[in-house]
C-alpha positions as CSV (number, residue, x, y, z in Angstrom):
1,X,18.9,-48.7,-118.2
2,X,21.6,-50.4,-116.1
3,X,20.3,-48.5,-113.1
4,X,16.9,-50.1,-113.5
5,X,18.4,-53.5,-114.3
6,X,20.6,-53.3,-111.1
7,X,17.6,-52.1,-109.1
8,X,15.4,-55.0,-110.3
9,X,18.2,-57.6,-109.7
10,X,18.9,-56.2,-106.2
11,X,15.2,-56.2,-105.3
12,X,14.8,-59.7,-106.5
13,X,17.8,-60.8,-104.5
14,X,16.5,-59.1,-101.4
15,X,13.1,-60.8,-101.7
16,X,14.7,-64.2,-102.4
17,X,17.1,-64.0,-99.4
18,X,14.3,-62.8,-97.1
19,X,12.1,-65.7,-98.1
20,X,15.0,-68.2,-97.8
21,X,15.8,-66.9,-94.3
22,X,12.1,-67.2,-93.3
23,X,11.9,-70.7,-94.6
24,X,15.2,-71.6,-92.8
25,X,13.8,-70.4,-89.5
26,X,10.5,-72.3,-90.0
27,X,12.5,-75.4,-91.0
28,X,14.4,-75.2,-87.7
29,X,11.3,-74.4,-85.7
30,X,8.8,-76.9,-87.3
31,X,10.9,-79.4,-89.2
32,X,10.0,-80.9,-92.5
33,X,7.3,-83.2,-91.1
34,X,5.0,-80.3,-90.4
35,X,2.2,-79.4,-92.8
36,X,2.6,-75.7,-91.8
37,X,6.2,-75.8,-93.1
38,X,5.2,-77.1,-96.4
39,X,2.3,-74.6,-96.6
40,X,4.9,-71.9,-96.0
41,X,7.1,-73.3,-98.7
42,X,4.2,-73.2,-101.2
43,X,3.3,-69.6,-100.1
44,X,7.0,-68.5,-100.4
45,X,7.1,-70.0,-103.9
46,X,3.9,-68.1,-104.8
47,X,5.3,-64.8,-103.4
48,X,8.6,-65.4,-105.3
49,X,6.7,-66.0,-108.6
50,X,4.5,-62.9,-108.2
51,X,7.4,-60.7,-107.2
52,X,9.5,-61.9,-110.1
53,X,6.6,-61.2,-112.5
54,X,6.1,-57.7,-111.1
55,X,9.8,-56.9,-111.4
56,X,9.9,-58.2,-115.0
57,X,6.9,-56.0,-115.8
58,X,8.5,-53.0,-114.2
59,X,11.8,-53.6,-116.0
60,X,10.0,-54.0,-119.3
61,X,8.1,-50.8,-118.8
62,X,11.4,-48.9,-118.1
63,X,13.2,-50.7,-121.0
64,X,10.7,-49.3,-123.5
65,X,12.3,-45.9,-123.0
66,X,15.9,-46.9,-123.0
67,X,18.1,-46.2,-126.0
68,X,19.1,-49.7,-126.7
69,X,15.6,-51.1,-126.6
70,X,14.1,-48.6,-129.1
71,X,16.7,-48.8,-131.8
């Protein structure tokens, strides 16, 4: 189970860092006064939300078969 937990945490961290890096580049290129920047922030928030939900679902699916979950 720790392997799945570690995988889910690492995947979540990779996605979060990639989105943060993308937003940092857009912030430098567009600035906060741009509507495109704020659209990208909202889109990144949505992607983060959906990815987190998918990872939680995957982790829960794997956890059903782990020894500590079924006891």
